[in-house]
C-alpha positions as CSV (number, residue, x, y, z in Angstrom):
1,M,-21.7,25.9,-38.0
2,V,-20.6,23.3,-35.4
3,T,-20.0,24.6,-32.0
4,R,-17.0,23.0,-30.2
5,E,-16.5,23.0,-26.4
6,R,-13.1,24.2,-25.4
7,V,-11.7,23.2,-22.0
8,L,-8.5,24.8,-20.6
9,V,-6.4,22.4,-18.5
10,T,-3.6,24.0,-16.4
11,G,-0.8,21.8,-15.2
12,A,-1.3,19.6,-18.2
13,A,2.2,18.1,-18.0
14,G,1.8,16.9,-14.4
15,R,0.8,13.5,-13.2
16,I,-2.9,14.2,-13.1
17,G,-2.9,16.3,-16.2
18,R,-1.3,13.6,-18.2
19,A,-3.7,11.0,-16.9
20,L,-6.8,13.2,-17.6
21,R,-5.8,14.1,-21.1
22,P,-7.1,11.0,-22.8
23,R,-9.9,10.6,-20.3
24,L,-11.4,14.1,-21.0
25,A,-11.2,13.7,-24.8
26,R,-14.7,13.9,-26.3
27,P,-16.0,14.4,-29.9
28,G,-16.6,18.1,-30.3
29,R,-14.3,19.0,-27.4
30,V,-10.9,20.8,-27.7
31,L,-8.5,20.5,-24.8
32,R,-6.3,23.6,-24.4
33,L,-3.3,22.2,-22.5
34,L,-1.2,24.7,-20.5
35,D,2.0,24.1,-18.6
36,V,5.4,25.7,-18.0
37,A,6.9,22.2,-18.5
38,E,7.1,20.5,-21.9
39,I,3.7,19.0,-23.0
40,A,3.6,16.0,-25.4
41,P,2.5,17.2,-28.9
42,P,-0.9,16.3,-30.2
43,G,-1.3,12.7,-31.3
44,E,-3.0,11.6,-34.5
45,G,-6.7,12.6,-34.4
46,E,-6.2,14.4,-31.0
47,D,-8.0,17.7,-30.7
48,V,-5.7,19.7,-28.5
49,E,-4.0,23.1,-28.3
50,V,-0.7,23.2,-26.6
51,V,0.3,26.3,-24.6
52,R,3.8,26.5,-23.1
53,A,3.3,29.1,-20.4
54,S,2.9,29.5,-16.6
55,F,-0.6,30.2,-15.1
56,T,1.1,32.6,-12.7
57,D,1.9,34.9,-15.7
58,P,-1.1,37.3,-15.8
59,D,-0.8,37.9,-19.6
60,A,-0.4,34.2,-20.4
61,I,-3.4,33.0,-18.3
62,D,-5.5,35.9,-19.6
63,A,-4.8,34.7,-23.2
64,A,-5.4,31.1,-22.3
65,C,-8.8,31.8,-20.8
66,R,-10.1,33.5,-23.9
67,A,-12.9,31.6,-25.7
68,V,-13.0,28.6,-23.3
69,D,-16.1,27.0,-21.8
70,A,-14.4,25.7,-18.7
71,V,-11.1,25.7,-16.8
72,V,-9.7,22.6,-15.0
73,H,-7.0,24.1,-12.8
74,L,-4.5,21.3,-11.9
75,G,-1.4,23.5,-11.9
76,G,0.6,24.2,-8.8
77,L,3.2,22.9,-6.4
78,A,2.3,19.3,-5.6
79,G,3.7,19.1,-2.1
80,E,5.1,21.0,0.9
81,E,7.3,24.0,0.0
82,S,8.3,27.3,1.6
83,W,5.6,29.7,2.6
84,E,6.8,32.1,-0.1
85,R,6.6,29.5,-2.9
86,I,3.2,28.3,-1.7
87,T,1.9,31.9,-1.7
88,E,3.4,32.8,-5.1
89,V,2.2,29.7,-7.0
90,N,-0.7,28.0,-5.3
91,I,-2.5,31.0,-3.8
92,D,-1.6,34.0,-6.0
93,G,-1.5,31.8,-9.1
94,T,-5.0,30.4,-8.4
95,Q,-6.3,34.0,-7.9
96,R,-4.9,34.9,-11.3
97,V,-6.6,31.9,-12.9
98,L,-10.0,32.7,-11.3
99,E,-9.6,36.4,-12.1
100,A,-8.9,35.7,-15.8
101,A,-11.8,33.2,-15.9
102,C,-14.2,35.8,-14.6
103,R,-12.9,38.5,-16.9
104,H,-13.5,36.3,-19.9
105,R,-16.9,35.1,-18.5
106,V,-15.8,31.4,-18.3
107,P,-18.9,29.8,-16.7
108,R,-17.2,26.8,-15.0
109,V,-14.0,26.2,-13.1
110,V,-12.7,23.0,-11.5
111,L,-10.0,23.4,-8.8
112,A,-7.6,20.7,-7.8
113,S,-7.6,21.0,-4.0
114,S,-6.3,18.3,-1.7
115,I,-7.2,16.2,1.3
116,H,-4.4,18.1,3.0
117,A,-6.7,21.1,3.2
118,A,-8.4,19.1,5.9
119,G,-5.4,17.1,7.0
120,F,-5.9,17.2,10.7
121,R,-9.4,15.8,10.5
122,T,-9.9,12.3,11.7
123,R,-12.6,9.7,11.2
124,D,-13.8,10.7,14.7
125,D,-14.8,14.0,13.1
126,A,-17.4,12.2,11.1
127,A,-20.9,12.1,12.6
128,G,-21.8,8.7,14.0
129,A,-18.3,7.3,13.7
130,D,-18.5,5.4,17.1
131,E,-17.3,2.0,15.9
132,V,-14.4,0.9,13.8
133,R,-15.5,0.1,10.3
134,D,-15.3,-3.5,9.1
135,A,-13.0,-3.4,6.0
136,T,-15.2,-6.0,4.3
137,A,-18.5,-4.0,4.4
138,R,-19.6,-0.4,3.9
139,A,-20.5,1.3,7.0
140,D,-23.4,3.5,7.7
141,P,-23.0,6.5,5.4
142,R,-23.6,8.8,8.4
143,A,-20.1,7.8,9.5
144,D,-18.4,9.2,6.4
145,L,-16.6,12.5,6.7
146,P,-18.6,15.1,4.8
147,A,-16.8,16.6,1.7
148,D,-17.5,20.1,2.9
149,T,-16.0,19.6,6.4
150,A,-14.3,22.8,7.5
151,P,-10.6,23.0,6.6
152,R,-7.9,21.9,9.1
153,P,-4.8,22.1,7.0
154,D,-1.7,20.0,7.9
155,T,1.1,22.0,6.1
156,Y,1.7,25.2,4.2
157,Y,0.6,23.1,1.2
158,G,-2.7,22.4,2.9
159,V,-3.1,26.0,3.8
160,G,-2.6,26.9,0.1
161,K,-5.3,24.4,-0.9
162,A,-7.7,25.7,1.8
163,A,-7.1,29.2,0.4
164,M,-7.8,27.9,-3.1
165,E,-11.2,26.7,-1.9
166,A,-11.9,30.1,-0.3
167,L,-11.0,31.9,-3.5
168,G,-13.3,29.6,-5.4
169,S,-16.1,30.3,-3.0
170,L,-15.5,34.0,-3.3
171,H,-15.6,34.0,-7.1
172,H,-18.8,31.9,-7.2
173,S,-20.5,34.3,-4.7
174,R,-19.3,37.4,-6.5
175,F,-19.6,36.4,-10.1
176,G,-21.8,33.4,-10.2
177,I,-19.4,31.0,-11.9
178,D,-19.7,27.3,-11.2
179,V,-16.8,26.2,-9.0
180,S,-16.0,22.6,-7.9
181,C,-13.1,22.0,-5.5
182,L,-11.7,18.5,-5.5
183,R,-10.1,17.3,-2.3
184,I,-7.9,14.8,-4.1
185,G,-6.6,11.8,-2.2
186,A,-3.9,9.3,-3.1
187,F,-3.9,9.7,-6.9
188,R,-1.8,6.9,-8.5
189,P,-2.2,4.2,-11.1
190,L,-2.4,1.6,-8.3
191,P,-2.4,1.7,-4.4
192,R,1.2,1.5,-3.1
193,A,0.8,1.5,0.7
194,P,-1.8,0.3,3.3
195,E,-3.1,3.9,3.8
196,D,-4.0,4.0,0.0
197,L,-6.6,1.3,0.6
198,A,-8.8,4.1,2.0
199,A,-7.6,7.2,0.2
200,W,-6.9,6.0,-3.3
201,L,-8.2,7.9,-6.3
202,S,-7.7,5.9,-9.5
203,P,-7.0,7.6,-12.8
204,D,-10.3,6.4,-14.3
205,D,-12.3,7.7,-11.3
206,A,-10.4,11.0,-11.5
207,G,-11.6,11.3,-15.1
208,R,-15.2,10.5,-14.0
209,L,-15.0,13.1,-11.2
210,V,-13.8,15.9,-13.4
211,E,-16.3,15.0,-16.2
212,A,-19.1,15.1,-13.6
213,C,-18.0,18.6,-12.5
214,L,-18.0,19.8,-16.2
215,R,-21.6,18.8,-16.5
216,A,-22.9,19.7,-13.0
217,E,-26.1,21.7,-12.9
218,P,-27.3,24.1,-11.6
219,A,-24.3,26.4,-11.2
220,G,-23.0,26.4,-7.6
221,F,-20.0,26.1,-5.3
222,R,-19.1,22.6,-4.1
223,V,-16.4,20.8,-2.3
224,L,-16.0,17.1,-3.2
225,W,-13.7,14.3,-2.0
226,G,-11.5,13.0,-4.8
227,I,-11.7,9.4,-3.6
228,S,-12.5,6.1,-5.4
229,R,-15.2,3.7,-4.2
230,N,-12.8,2.1,-1.7
231,T,-14.2,-0.5,0.7
232,R,-12.1,1.2,3.5
233,R,-12.8,4.8,2.7
234,W,-14.3,7.0,5.4
235,W,-14.9,10.0,3.1
236,S,-18.4,10.8,1.9
237,L,-19.2,10.2,-1.8
238,A,-22.7,11.5,-1.4
239,E,-21.8,15.0,-2.5
240,G,-20.1,13.7,-5.7
241,E,-22.9,11.3,-6.5
242,A,-25.3,14.3,-6.3
243,I,-23.7,15.7,-9.5
244,G,-23.2,12.4,-11.2
245,Y,-19.8,11.1,-9.9
246,H,-20.1,7.4,-9.6
247,P,-16.7,5.9,-9.0
248,R,-16.1,2.3,-9.9
249,D,-12.7,1.4,-8.6
250,D,-11.9,-0.1,-5.2
251,A,-8.4,-0.2,-3.7
252,E,-9.3,-3.3,-1.8
253,D,-8.9,-5.2,-5.1
254,H,-5.2,-4.6,-4.8
255,R,-4.8,-5.5,-1.1
256,A,-3.5,-9.0,-1.8
257,A,-0.8,-7.7,-4.1
258,L,0.4,-5.2,-1.4
259,L,0.5,-8.0,1.2
260,D,2.3,-10.3,-1.1
261,S,4.9,-7.6,-1.9
262,G,6.4,-8.2,1.5
263,A,7.0,-4.5,1.9
264,F,4.5,-4.1,4.8
265,D,3.7,-5.8,8.1
266,A,0.3,-7.5,8.1
267,A,-0.7,-5.5,11.1
268,E,-0.7,-2.4,9.0
269,F,-3.7,-3.7,7.1
270,D,-5.8,-4.1,10.2
271,P,-8.8,-1.7,9.9
272,A,-8.7,-1.0,13.6
273,A,-5.3,0.6,13.1
274,A,-7.1,3.4,11.2
275,R,-9.3,4.4,14.2
276,N,-7.7,7.8,14.9
277,V,-5.8,8.2,11.6
278,R,-5.7,11.8,10.4
279,V,-6.7,12.6,6.9
280,G,-3.3,14.1,6.1
281,G,-1.3,11.1,7.4
282,N,2.4,11.9,7.7
283,F,1.9,15.4,6.4
284,C,0.7,16.2,9.9
285,T,4.2,15.6,11.3
286,M,6.6,16.7,8.6
287,P,8.5,20.0,9.1
288,L,6.6,23.0,7.8
289,G,8.1,24.5,4.7
């Protein structure tokens, strides 16, 4: 009898979920795709199960977690919302996902956190960050902000992601499941603003990161930056590399196209302008809720 791996992906109809669907496909792996929104039906030869439901529904998520080997939890509100909505969906919803995973003895969960869980951190919070990094060369890795730096959320959305990480830590400590929290940066097909040159996460690297988390051994709790191998990044990749995440894409390859677009002033591309930039960017000044 052939044993097949089954991976539940919540939020499968969202931007990241749609991008990861083909990138997580493997022979012998079934993707169970869950979303309250419409999900594209299986393509020819695609080994997927489509579940139209909300992960905030206790019965639905309980059923979805049955007989799965891992959960990739991408579902949730993708930006700032009222405190009540953040609590209902991103915090209470994550708790239901983790509770169902533990009840069905799912050994591995990947949680889509966000850089906004640490949005008020700056590059000055990185050890050894005494000089501005030259955008054409990698700096001393000691100047990179560690992936497990303590949360400093920038919004209610960031608080919800920090709570997600705390819930993941709790369920690892209590029940021994492997939990990876991904502090995802600027996820898009291509960088679209100067700040993306540091924070970009390409779709291909997102696939590499989640795949590394699905294979990580031994079981543990870890927080990782969801960032590509960008020349200008100041987020540590060491923690991801320790479990086999080796990103290949660099936003700097798209710098010329951004400059040529005429949408930005050349001064915005000066590395020195990022000296005291906060991780969360404009999330740090937007109205709460």
